[in-house]
C-alpha positions as CSV (number, residue, x, y, z in Angstrom):
1,M,22.8,-32.7,-27.4
2,A,22.1,-35.2,-29.8
3,G,21.9,-34.6,-33.7
4,N,19.2,-34.7,-35.5
5,R,17.6,-38.4,-36.6
6,G,16.2,-38.6,-39.9
7,G,13.4,-40.8,-40.3
8,N,12.0,-40.2,-36.8
9,S,9.8,-37.8,-37.2
10,M,6.8,-37.1,-34.9
11,G,3.9,-38.1,-35.7
12,G,4.8,-40.9,-37.7
13,E,4.2,-44.7,-37.3
14,I,5.4,-46.3,-33.5
15,G,5.4,-49.8,-34.3
16,V,3.9,-50.3,-30.5
17,A,0.3,-50.6,-29.4
18,T,0.3,-47.4,-27.6
19,P,-1.2,-44.7,-29.1
20,D,0.8,-41.3,-29.4
21,L,-0.7,-38.1,-27.9
22,M,-0.5,-35.0,-30.0
23,R,-2.2,-31.5,-29.1
24,E,-2.0,-28.4,-31.2
25,M,-2.9,-25.3,-29.0
26,L,-2.3,-21.2,-29.6
27,A,0.7,-20.5,-29.0
28,T,0.0,-18.5,-25.4
29,R,1.4,-18.5,-21.9
30,A,-2.0,-20.7,-21.2
31,A,-0.5,-23.8,-23.2
32,V,2.0,-24.5,-20.8
33,G,-0.9,-25.4,-18.2
34,L,-2.7,-27.4,-20.7
35,A,0.4,-29.2,-21.8
36,R,1.1,-30.1,-17.7
37,A,-2.6,-31.0,-17.9
38,Y,-2.1,-33.5,-20.9
39,I,1.4,-35.3,-20.1
40,R,-0.5,-35.9,-16.5
41,Q,-3.5,-37.2,-18.3
42,H,-1.2,-39.1,-21.3
43,L,1.2,-40.7,-18.6
44,C,-1.5,-41.8,-16.5
45,A,-2.9,-44.1,-19.6
46,L,0.4,-45.3,-19.8
47,G,0.9,-46.5,-16.7
48,L,3.6,-44.0,-15.8
49,A,1.9,-41.4,-13.4
50,H,5.3,-41.4,-11.3
51,T,7.5,-39.9,-13.7
52,F,5.0,-37.0,-14.0
53,D,7.2,-35.0,-11.8
54,D,10.1,-34.7,-14.3
55,T,8.2,-34.9,-17.7
56,S,5.8,-32.3,-16.5
57,L,9.0,-30.1,-15.9
58,I,10.1,-30.8,-19.0
59,G,7.1,-30.5,-21.2
60,S,6.8,-26.8,-19.4
61,E,10.4,-26.1,-20.1
62,L,9.8,-26.7,-24.1
63,M,6.2,-25.4,-24.4
64,T,7.8,-22.1,-22.7
65,N,10.8,-22.1,-25.2
66,A,8.7,-22.7,-28.1
67,I,5.8,-20.0,-27.3
68,A,8.5,-17.4,-26.7
69,A,10.0,-18.4,-30.4
70,S,6.7,-18.8,-32.0
71,A,5.1,-15.9,-34.1
72,T,2.3,-13.8,-32.8
73,G,-1.1,-15.6,-33.7
74,S,0.7,-19.2,-34.2
75,T,0.3,-23.0,-33.0
76,V,2.8,-25.1,-31.2
77,R,2.3,-28.5,-30.7
78,L,3.1,-31.1,-28.2
79,F,3.7,-35.0,-28.7
80,I,4.4,-37.4,-26.5
81,G,4.7,-41.3,-27.8
82,Y,7.6,-44.0,-28.3
83,R,10.1,-43.7,-31.3
84,C,12.6,-46.4,-30.9
85,G,11.9,-48.1,-27.9
86,K,11.8,-44.7,-25.9
87,L,9.1,-42.7,-24.5
88,V,9.6,-39.3,-26.3
89,L,8.3,-36.1,-25.3
90,A,8.2,-33.4,-28.0
91,V,7.2,-29.8,-28.9
92,W,6.8,-28.4,-32.3
93,D,6.9,-24.5,-33.1
94,D,6.9,-22.1,-35.8
95,S,10.6,-20.8,-35.7
96,P,13.5,-22.5,-37.6
97,A,15.8,-21.3,-35.1
98,M,17.2,-23.8,-33.3
99,P,17.2,-23.4,-29.2
100,V,20.1,-21.8,-27.6
101,R,21.4,-23.6,-23.7
102,K,22.4,-21.0,-21.9
103,E,26.3,-22.3,-21.0
104,S,27.1,-23.4,-17.3
105,E,28.4,-26.6,-15.9
106,P,26.3,-29.6,-17.1
107,L,23.2,-29.7,-14.7
108,T,22.4,-32.8,-12.2
109,P,19.0,-33.1,-10.8
110,D,20.6,-31.8,-7.4
111,A,22.2,-29.1,-8.9
112,V,18.9,-27.5,-9.9
113,D,18.6,-25.6,-6.7
114,S,21.8,-23.9,-7.1
115,L,21.2,-22.3,-10.4
116,P,22.0,-18.6,-10.3
117,D,18.6,-16.3,-10.0
118,E,19.5,-14.7,-13.6
119,P,16.0,-15.2,-15.6
120,G,15.7,-17.3,-18.7
121,G,17.8,-19.5,-20.5
122,W,18.0,-22.3,-18.3
123,G,15.1,-24.6,-19.5
124,L,17.2,-26.3,-21.7
125,G,20.1,-27.4,-18.9
126,L,17.0,-28.5,-16.8
127,V,16.1,-30.8,-20.0
128,E,19.3,-31.9,-20.5
129,A,19.7,-33.0,-16.5
130,L,16.3,-34.4,-16.5
131,A,15.9,-36.2,-20.1
132,H,17.6,-39.7,-20.9
133,E,19.0,-37.1,-24.0
134,Y,17.6,-34.5,-26.0
135,W,17.7,-33.3,-29.7
136,T,16.0,-30.8,-32.6
137,E,14.6,-31.8,-35.9
138,P,13.8,-29.8,-38.5
139,A,9.9,-30.1,-39.4
140,G,8.3,-27.8,-42.3
141,S,8.6,-24.0,-41.4
142,G,9.9,-24.9,-37.4
143,K,11.4,-27.4,-35.4
144,W,10.5,-30.2,-32.9
145,V,12.6,-29.8,-29.8
146,C,12.5,-33.4,-28.0
147,A,12.9,-35.4,-25.0
148,A,13.5,-38.8,-24.4
149,L,12.2,-39.6,-20.9
150,K,13.7,-41.7,-18.5
151,T,11.0,-43.9,-17.5
């Protein structure tokens, strides 16, 4: 996992003509489906509909983790925008605890089907396999978990 990046916080100026997507939702299971809908709509607007499957899976995993980490009644945030020339999908939650990746051999997109049937903890491995890179950024009382997308 790449380290934190100073000065690269979500929601700031992007320096390109493409608008960012920023949505805040209640931290409930419904947010995962809403996130997928927002991701599809934004990728289509960017002309990147061909990246939806991997990007949707990344967004679903990050949103699921954020909901699990969030306090009851709180909100989560979804961000998609360009940072440092890369399309970034990020999810914010109100927990300062950093996500923990289940230890396993590094995953490749082809190895995803061979994961053990143990529930939970595989999301960050999937993100790592499908994204160009991922990292966390502390922000306020919580953190952003970010993934640079392969476009």
